[in-house]
N, C-alpha and C positions, 0 to 999 in steps of 0.2 A: 504494500500500500504506500502511496506517496503521501507521507504524513504532512509535509509542508503544504501540498495542494489542498489536503483535507482541512487543515487548520485555517487556511486563508481563503476558503471557498466563499466568495462574495455573496452567493445565493443563500448561504446559511445564516449570514449576519452574525450578531454577537449574542444570540440567545443561549447557546450552549457553552457556558464558560468552561466546563470540564474538557472541552475540545483542546484547550490550551494547556492541559496538564496530563499528558500521556504517561509520564513516568520520569524516572531519572534518565538522563541522556548520557550513556556511557558507551564508548566505542562505536558510536553510530547507531546504537540500539536503544529503544525505550523499554524500561523495566521498572518493576516495583522495588521498594526497599527490601532488603533481605529478610526483615522481620514483618513486613506488611503494614507497618505503621504509616500514618499520614499526618500532614499538617494542614489544618483548615485555613483557608484564605478568606479574610473578612473585608467586605466593602465598608470603608470608613464613613461613607455617606449615610449608610442605613444600619450598620452593625450586623448585616446579614452575612451568612456563610455563602460564598459564591462558588467555591471549588475546594478541592483538596489535592495536595501534592505529596509524593513519597517523602518519608522522613528517613534520610540516609543514615546508615550505621557505619561503624569502623570498617566492616567488611566491604561495604559499598565504596567507601573512600579508597580502599586498597585496590578495588577493581578499576576505579577511575584512574589511579596512578598507573596501573598495569596497561590500560588502554592508551594513555598518553605516551607511555614508554614504547609501546609497540608501534605507534604511529610516528614516533620522533624522527627516526632515520629517514623515512620516506619524505616527510615534510621538509626536513632540513635540506635534503638533496633536490627538492623541487626547484626548478629554475626560478629566479626572481620574477621574470616576466610572467610566468604561470601563476605564481602567488599573487602578483599584482592584479592579474585578470580576475582571479577568484574574489579578491577583496573588492574590486570594482563592481563585480556582479552582486555582491552583498549590498553595496550602496544602492544599486539600481533596484533590487528587490525591496529594500526598505523604503525607497522612495515610492515605488508602485503600491506598496501595502501600507502607506503612511497613515491613512485614515483608520484602518483596522487596528494598527499598532497603537495609535493615539487613544482610541476608544478603550482598548484593553488596559493601557497604562493608567488612564484616568479612572477606570473602574476599580482597579486594585489599589491604586495609590491615593485616589481622592482628588488629585490636582485638577484644576479647571481645564476643560478640554482645550482651550486655546494654549495653555501652558504645555499640555501634553503634545499637541501638534508641534510646538516649538522644540520640545525635547527630542521628538522622533527625528525631525530635520537635522538637529544638532548631532544626534547619535549617528545618523547615517553618514554625516560628513566625515566622521573619523575613518570610515572605510574608504571614502574617496581620497582623503588626504594621505592615508597610509598606503593605499594602492600606488600612489605616486612615489612615496618614499621607499617602497620595497625594491625598486629598481635603481635607487640612488645610494645604496649602502656601499661605501668605498673604503679602501684601506689607505695606508701611508707607505711611502718609499723615500728613503733618504740615505745620506752618507754619514756614518759615524764620525764624530769630531776627530777621532784619532786617524781616520782614513783607512783603518784596518778592515772594515767590513761595511756592508750595506745594512740598513735597518728597514725591515719589512714589518708592517703592522697589519694584521688581518683581523677583521671583526666577525665573530662567529656567534650563532645563537647560544644563549646562556643555558638553555635546557628546559625541562618541564617547569611550568609556572602555575602556582596557585593564586587565583585572583578572587578577592573577596570584595563584594560591592554592597552599598547601602540601599535602603528602600526609597530614598527621596528622588532619585533619578534612575529608575530601574533599567531603562534602555541606554542612556548615555554613559552611565558609569561602567556598564559592561563593555560597550564598544570602545570606550576610551582606553581600555586595557587590552581587550582581545585583538583589536585591529593592529596595533603596533607589535604585539607579541607574534601574531601570525606573519606580519611583514618581515620580522626578523628571522623567521624560520623556527619558532618555538611552538610546542604543543601546550595546551592549557587545560586547567580544571577550574571552572567558575563556580563559586558558591555565592549565589545571590541571597539577599535578605529574605527570610521566611515570610515577611509581611507582603512582599511583592514578587513572587516567583514566576507568575504566569508570563510576564513579558520576556523573561530570560528563556523560558522554554519555547515560547513562540519564535524567538530569534534563533534558537538552536536549530529548529526545523528549517528556518530560512537559510541558515548557513549551509545546511546539508543540500538544499536545493541549488544553492549558488556554486556547489562543487567542492566545499571543504571536505576532505577525506575523513572517514570514520576514525575517531580517536584523537583527531587534532584539536577539537573543542569538545569538552565534556562538561556537563552541568549537573550539579547535585544540590539538593536542599536538605537542611537538617535542623532539628530543634536542639542539637547538641554541638554548636559550632566550635566550642573550645576543644573538646576531645577529638572531634573529626579533623579539625585543622592541625592539631598537634600530631595526629597520626600521619597525616600527609607530609608534614614538614620533617618528620623523623625518617622518612624514606629517603635514602641517599640519592635517589634519582631526581628528586625535586630540588631545583637550584634557585628558584625565585619566588618571592612572596610580594604581591602588590595588593595593598589594602586601602580602601577609602572608608572612613568612619570616624568615630570619636577618638580623641587623644588618649583617653583612658584605655580603651581596647587596643589602640595602637601600641601603647607601652607594653601591654601583656604579650602581644604578638611579636614585638621586637625581642623581648626576652626569650620567647619560645624559639624564634628563628636563630638567636645567638647560640643556642645549644648546638646547632648543627651548621653554623657559619653559612647561613643562607642570605643571599642578597635581598635587600628589602627596599621597596618604594612605598612611601607612606603619605597619603593625603588625608590630613587630620582636621581637627576642629578649627574654628575661626571666631573672631570677635571684631568684625570689620567696622572701622570708624568711617563715617560719612561726614566730610568736612565742607562747610559752606561759608565762604568768605563774603564780606559785605558787598564786594564788587561783582559777585556772581550774577548771572542772568537768572532771576528768580523763577521764571516759568521753566527754563531749562533744568534748573536744579530740582524743581518739584517733579518734572517729568522723570529725571534720573532717579530721584528718591523712590518713586513708585515702582520703577523697574528693580532697583537694587534691593528694596525691602520686600516687595510683594511677588516677585517671581517665585512660583510654587508656594504661594501663601507664606513666604518667609522661611520655608523649610529647605534652606540651602546653606551650605557652609560658607558661601561667599556673600550671604545676605547682609545688608547694612544692619549692624547690631547696636551702634551708638551714633546718634546724630549730634555733631558739634556744629552749632550755628553761631556765627559772629553776632555780637550784640545788636549792631545796626540793622540787621536784616532778620533777626530772630523772630520777632512777633509776626511779621508778614509771612515768613516761611511756615511758622507754626499754624497760622490760620489757613494758609493754602493747603498744607498737608492734611489738616483736620477735614477740610471740605472734601478733598479727594478720597481720603480713606473712608469717611462716613458714607460716601456715595457708592462704594463698591457693593456689588450684588453677591451675597453669600448664599451658597446652595450646593447641591450635589455636583461633584466634578464633571459628570457626564452630561449635565444640562448645559446646552450651548450658551445660555445667558449668564452662567456663573462666572464670577471674576475672582472669587475667593472660596476655595473648596474646604473640606474638613481637614483636620490634622490626622496624622496617621493612626493614633491610638488614643484611648482615654487617658492613659498615663501622660502622653504628650500634652494634652489639654490641661491636666492638673499642674504640670510643671510650669506652663506658661502663666497660668493664673497665680501660682505661687510667686513668680517673679514680679508680676504686676502688683499684687497685694503688698509685697515687700516694699516696692518703690513708693506706693501710695502711703504706706505706714511711715515712711521716712520723709514725706512731704511733697511727693510728686502730685501733679494735678492731672486728672483724666479729661482730655478734650473730646474723646469719642471712644466708644467701646468700653473695655475694661471689665466685662462681666461674662461668665460662661453662658452660652446660649442653651436654652432648654430644648428638650426633645431628643429624638434619636439621631445618632451620628455624632462624630467627634468635632464639633464646631467651636471655634473661638472667633469673635468678631474682630475686624480690623480696628486697631487701637492706637491712639496717639497720647503720649504722656509728655507734659512739659515740666520744667523745674525739677527734673530728675536729679537727685543728689549724687555726687560722685561715688558715695559708698553703697549705693543700691546694688544688690546682687546682680541684677541684669547688666550692669556695666562690665562685669568680669566673667559672666557666664553666657554661653550661647542661648538666645531666646528660642530660636528655631520655630518661629511663629509670626503672625501678622501684627507685631507690636513695635512701634517706633518711639523710643525714648529720646527726648530732646534735652540737650545740655548747652548752655551758653558759654561763649568764650570771648576774650578781648584781643589777645595778641597772637601772632604767628608762633612765637616760641612756646606760648602756653598751650596751644592746641596740638603742637607736635609732641610735647611732653605727655599730654593726656592721651593722644592717639597711641603712643607707645607704651602706655601704662597697662600692659596685659602680657600674659605669657604667650599669647597667640600672635601670628603674623602671616595670615593667609592673604587677605584682600583689604583694600582701602579705596575710598572714593574722595575726590577733591573737586570742588567747583570754585572757579575764579576766572575772571576775564584776563587776569595778568598771567600770561604764559610763563614768564620768568619765575614768578612766585610759585606757580603750579609745579614747575619742574624742580624748583628748589625744595619745596615741601615734600614732593614725591621722593626725592633722593634721601630725605631724612626720616621718613616714616618707615618703620621696620616691618616690611611686608613683602611677600614674594610677588604680589601683583597689585598694580595701581590702575584705577580708572580715572583719568583726568578729563573732566567735563563729559563723562559718560556714565550711564547707569548699568552697563553690561560690559564685562571684560572677557568672558569665556569664548575661546576660538580654537578649533583644532590645530590651526597653524601657529599658535602661540604656546609657549611653555607654561603649564598650569601647575602651581605648587606653592608651598609656603616656607617660611623660616620659623625659627624658634620652635615652639611646641606644635606648630601647624604642619609639620611633616618633613619628609626626606625625599629628594628626587623631584623629577618633573614629568608630567604627562603631556603629550602633544608637542607641538612646536617643530621647527626645522631641525631634524635629527635628534632632538632631546628625547622624544617619546620612544622611538625605536631603540635609541642607545641604552635605555633602561633594561632592555631585554637582550643585550649583547655583551660579549666579553672580548677584550682586546688580547690578541695573541701576537707576541713579538717573536720574530724570526731573524737571527743574525746570519747574514749570508756573505760568504767570501766569494768574490768573483775574480 
């Protein structure tokens, strides 16, 4: 049976969600978990169970490593042009099936359909970009300073890669890792978040249709991520771990990987400052704030977490942001009118409310929102707080929700110090008409990525990653993304 064609049959529509959960995808085959257990998938808009996926065991993880190892030599030796063509076909199929994938992502994640469409387009682009990079992997050749020999540097696939992705961008976080790994010639095992596994399995079927050989991409879901991941990392054939998620979990995984000296790429938490100077274009800054804050309803590691607004423009910005946030349509993600969908779980809602109530207790004023919405679904309203004190917990902890805390500042030096007063350093935003100041401040803010007069920075062609406790390595960009999945081999040659 052509599973991919069955999954994406346009005549069937989206009514049978179980179609997207055939089983664990190991060695090009769909199979149940070894003990038959399953994980229920919940629609965060309704709290209804929409599907169930296999709950992988340690034995299943071992099978996935075996499958990746069996396929490794063949994929490594596949000519770069052929790998490129397969990746390009993945891009084309994702583009053709974009509406189905967006609807599925919106269903299991809860994000507004417009955001899901944007995510799928962004996710597909990683295949197009890395299809081009696959044929541009080059080595180095030079003369040793002594003149005694030539220095040849060859770049080779690092080996089997374990990829762990979060629930907030179930399509893009997977392709951002899979595409460069495949371009480099590696085989992979993807462990998607158990909250949003359906998109990962749908994409696995799509990869198969595009020509990815059995075992090159394997996908498994588990309710025991710690033991399952540890078992895979303990296998000497596994040589790479790429993780996107919280800094806390990242530290645990780094410690586990260190036991086996495994190369790690880590995209971890953020606490992005959004800085608005008095001379900024107010409407442009508000436009950017809405994108930086409300993309995926604030459930993004790059989301603006702290808004520092200079005193002269502060009140106008606060009023403009309040109006825009209060006007957003809250509802089920799959509703085409929705602009702010639900959070991923009830626990996430409770955390957001805890941070809001803490800030209010310390003197912050609620301009809109600020109260958990009643009824079914994990909803929290778009919220704006002003006069947020610097000791509020939300200034040091990721909100991961539709809450914008405003803090006032006076001088450039002051806001740089405040922006850097965090253990994180993933993303930052700056709005000013003075380009010299913008570049000066950008150079002093401790962050891996800066958006200057923009509310969006993510691009497959740019290196994505952070500094300090926000991670190690980069994903995407010219050579950066593929390089994370390669090893340099030096050969000394006497001619």
